N, C-alpha and C positions, 0 to 999 in steps of 0.2 A: 436610432432604436433607444428604449428607455430600458434601463437596467434596474431591476428589483431586488430585493433579499432572495437569496437562493431557495428555489425549490427543486425537488427531485425530478419533477416532470420537465423542467427546462433542458432545452438541448444544448446548454452552455454552463460552465461553472466559473469559480474564482479560485485564483491564488492569492491569498492574502499574506502581504509581507513583502518586504525586499528580496530576502532569500530565496523563498518557494517561486517567486515571480522570476528571478534570475533564472532558476533551475527549468522552469516553464520555457522561457526565451530560448535557452541554449538547447534543449531536448525537442522541443516542439514549436518551432517558430511558425510552422505554416498553419497550425491552429489557432494560434494567438489572434484575436480580433481586434483587441485594443489594450492598452495599459493606461490605468488610471493613477495619477500622483498627487500626493498632498503637498502642498507649497512648504509646508514646515521641513520637508526631507530635501529641499533643494541643494543643501551642503552635504547629505549625505553621500558617501563614496559609491555604495551600492546603487543609489538612486541615477548618480552620474553613468555608472554602467549600464543601466537599463536604458537610459536616454540614448546613450551612443549606439548600444546594440539595435534600437528600434529605428534609429535614423539609417543605420547601415543596411537594414533589412525592410524598409519601408512599411514598418508597424506603426499605427496611429498611436500618439502618446497625447492624452489629455490631463491637464492640471484642474482638478475639481474637489476642492477641500469637502464640500457638503455631501458630494455621492460616495468619496472614500470613506468618510465618518459613517454614513448610512449602511453601506454594505459591510463594513468591517466590525462596525460596533466597538470600536476601539480608538483611544486617543492616539495611539503610537504607531499606527499603521501608515507608512508612506508611500506603499505601491500596492496596486492590485491589477493583477493580470486577468484578462477576461478571455477564455478558450473554449472551443466548441468541443463538445464530447465526440468521441471516435470509438467505434467498435474496434476491438483488439482480438487477436488469437494468440495462444502460447507456442512458444517453439517446441518442435516435437523432439528436438536433440539436446534439450537442455533440462536441467533440474527444475522441478515445480514445489511450491507448497500449495496445499487447499485447505481452504478456511470453510468449515461447515458451519454455517448459520451464526457468523460473527454479529454481535448485537451491541458492542460498545465502538463508537468512533474514535474515541482516544486511544484504544487498544489497537484499533486497525491502523491507524497513523503511525503509532509505535513500531507495529509489528512490519509494515512496509518499510520504513527506515532501517530496521533491524537487518531484515532478510537482504536487502540490497546492499548494506554494508558488509555481508558475508557471500556477495556474489550471486545471489538467487534473484532473479528479476521476473520470473514467471508466477503468476498468483492466480490460482483458481478461486472462485468464492461461490458457494452453493448457497441458493436462496432457499428461505427467507433471510435476509442479510441488511445491514446497514449500508447506506449509500456510499460507495467507495468514492464518489464524485464530490461529497459534501465538502465545502471549503475547509470544515473542522478537520476532516480526516487529511486532507492535503497539506495543512499547517502542521498537523502534528506529525506528519511524516518529513518535515522541513524539507518539502520539494521532492523527496525520493519517490514519491508517487510518478512523476514525469519520467522516471528511468526504468519503469516497470510495463510488462504486458498483464493486463488484468482482464480475465474474461469470466462470465458468470454462467452459471448452469441451474437449472431447477431443481436437480437432484445429482448426486453423487455418480449414479449409473451412468447418467449422460456424460460425465467427464471421462469415466471408464470407457465409454464407447468410441471417444474421440482420441484418447491418448493411451499409450502402452508402457509407460514407466513402471518400474518396481515400485509398488506401493508399501509404505511404512506409515502406520497409524499410531498415535501417541495417545495412550490410554492408562487409566490408573491401574487396571488389571492386566498391562501388557506382560508377555512372557519374557520379552528380550529386555535385559537392563541396557540403557543407552551407553553406559561407559565400557561394555562388553561387546558393542556392535561394529562390526567390520563391512565395509561396503565393496562391492565391485564397481571398480572405477570405469568399467567398459560399459555400463548400464546408466542410464539417466533415471532418476528416483523422484517420487513424490512424497513429501511428508504430510499427512493429514492430521489437522488439529481440529477439536470439537468446539462447541460453543462455550463461551466464558462460565456459564452455570451449570450446564448438563454435560458437557463433554460429548465423546461420540456414543451412540447408543448401540443396542444389541445388534443393530443391523450391520454393524462393522466387524463382528466376531469372526467372520471367514474371509475377510478381504485384507489381503496383504500380510505384512509382518507386524504384530502388535509389540509395540516398545514402551518403556517406562522409564520416566528419570528418578533414580532412586534418591529418597529423602529421609530424614529421621521422622520420628512418630510426632513430633511436636507440632506440625502443621498437617491438614487435610490434603493441601493441594497448593499448586503454584499458581500465581496469576498467569493468565494467559500468553501476554506479552514476554514474560519472565521465561515461561516455558519454551516458546518459540525462539527465544534468543538462545537458551542453552543448548536446546536441539540441533539448530541449524549450525551452531559453532563446532558441536562435535561432528556432525555430518560432512562439514567441510575441512574437517582435520583428522578423519579417520578412515580415508580411502585406502585400498590396497592394490 
């Protein structure tokens, strides 16, 4: 098979770099089709770990300097994992975050890495949205992508029809300050975040509990990835 620069319509994607590829192998060995290596990484400890894992699990390894350079577009990429895309569903019994129309791949990768770090691994993405399978997102997440369940929906009502978590929407005009919020530990929750530029629209006025991150008047708003980090940290530490 001839592998080309990633496109959204492909049924496979890439993990670019040693650490994301290790995360791919450890979490989804059965969906890994092949690992490509750059010869300059032969002495890299992580590359050695990749080769050992692939040998133990019967995963094909190919050293191909030209293809690694072509697919990664970087000089210091020593490993690329090629994996097939799989449809996923969220866990009904666990907490979720929902991202409505995320438009920045760098932000999405950072958000995935952040929420996984606080124990949330179920992510709903409401279209239109950036491609979560894009290698830039996966690399930005430092491989945390492979520890998540990510499910896509055409609108938020479709998500509500499927899952019954308590809903909290982060909004500039939210009525409940985040630092005064207490949660019921017996109920799974979903925190909903809007687009980087426009946030959540008026159609979320009557959905769930609107919350706000208090900050001073020197700024208009917080970067989405920063807001997610602050919110998720509070949610995972304020249950009663």
